[in-house]
C-alpha positions in Angstrom: -38.2 -29.7 -8.9 -36.5 -30.5 -12.2 -37.9 -33.0 -14.7 -35.5 -34.7 -17.1 -35.6 -37.2 -19.9 -32.7 -39.5 -20.5 -32.4 -41.3 -23.8 -30.1 -44.3 -23.9 -29.1 -45.8 -27.3 -26.6 -48.3 -28.5 -23.4 -46.8 -29.9 -23.0 -46.9 -33.7 -21.4 -50.2 -34.7 -22.9 -52.1 -31.8 -25.2 -54.9 -33.1 -28.9 -54.5 -32.2 -30.6 -57.9 -32.5 -33.9 -56.6 -31.1 -33.9 -53.7 -33.6 -33.2 -56.1 -36.4 -36.1 -58.3 -35.4 -38.4 -55.4 -35.3 -37.2 -54.2 -38.7 -37.8 -57.6 -40.3 -41.3 -57.8 -38.7 -42.2 -54.3 -40.0 -41.1 -55.3 -43.5 -43.1 -58.5 -43.3 -46.1 -56.4 -42.3 -45.7 -54.4 -45.5 -43.7 -51.4 -44.3 -41.0 -51.7 -47.0 -39.6 -48.2 -46.5 -38.1 -49.1 -43.1 -34.3 -48.9 -43.5 -33.2 -49.5 -39.9 -34.6 -49.8 -36.4 -32.6 -49.2 -33.2 -34.0 -50.0 -29.8 -33.1 -48.0 -26.8 -34.3 -46.9 -23.4 -36.3 -43.8 -22.3 -36.0 -42.8 -18.6 -37.9 -39.9 -16.9 -36.5 -38.6 -13.6 -37.8 -35.9 -11.3 -35.2 -34.4 -9.0 -35.9 -32.3 -5.9 -33.6 -29.5 -7.0 -33.9 -25.9 -8.1 -30.4 -25.7 -9.6 -30.3 -26.8 -13.2 -26.5 -27.0 -13.3 -26.2 -29.2 -10.3 -29.1 -31.3 -11.5 -27.4 -31.7 -14.9 -24.2 -32.9 -13.2 -26.1 -35.3 -11.1 -28.0 -36.7 -14.1 -24.8 -37.1 -16.0 -23.3 -39.0 -13.1 -26.4 -41.2 -12.7 -26.4 -42.0 -16.4 -22.7 -42.8 -16.6 -22.7 -45.0 -13.5 -26.1 -46.8 -13.7 -28.6 -45.9 -16.4 -26.3 -46.5 -19.4 -23.5 -48.9 -20.1 -20.8 -46.5 -21.4 -19.0 -49.3 -23.2 -21.8 -50.0 -25.6 -24.4 -47.2 -25.0 -24.6 -43.5 -25.5 -27.0 -41.3 -23.5 -28.5 -37.8 -24.0 -30.0 -35.8 -21.2 -32.9 -33.4 -21.8 -34.0 -31.1 -19.0 -37.7 -30.8 -19.6 -38.9 -28.4 -16.9 -38.1 -26.8 -13.6 -41.1 -26.4 -11.4 
């Protein structure tokens, strides 16, 4: 088994209204040092595989086709553990 974390974030230059709203709220709450907030997605996947290279290719394909929108989002895959 292979466990992986996938982090999906908006590309630089893409407006993040949710992040801006959180940033403003934090400043109103007194956290004046907050410069920027970007909101993304965190996805955990467990694959029934013992081959990290094949799992990596599969995770890349899943992320590109479904988990992230490649037009406006970037993703990063982190293999956490093989069991």
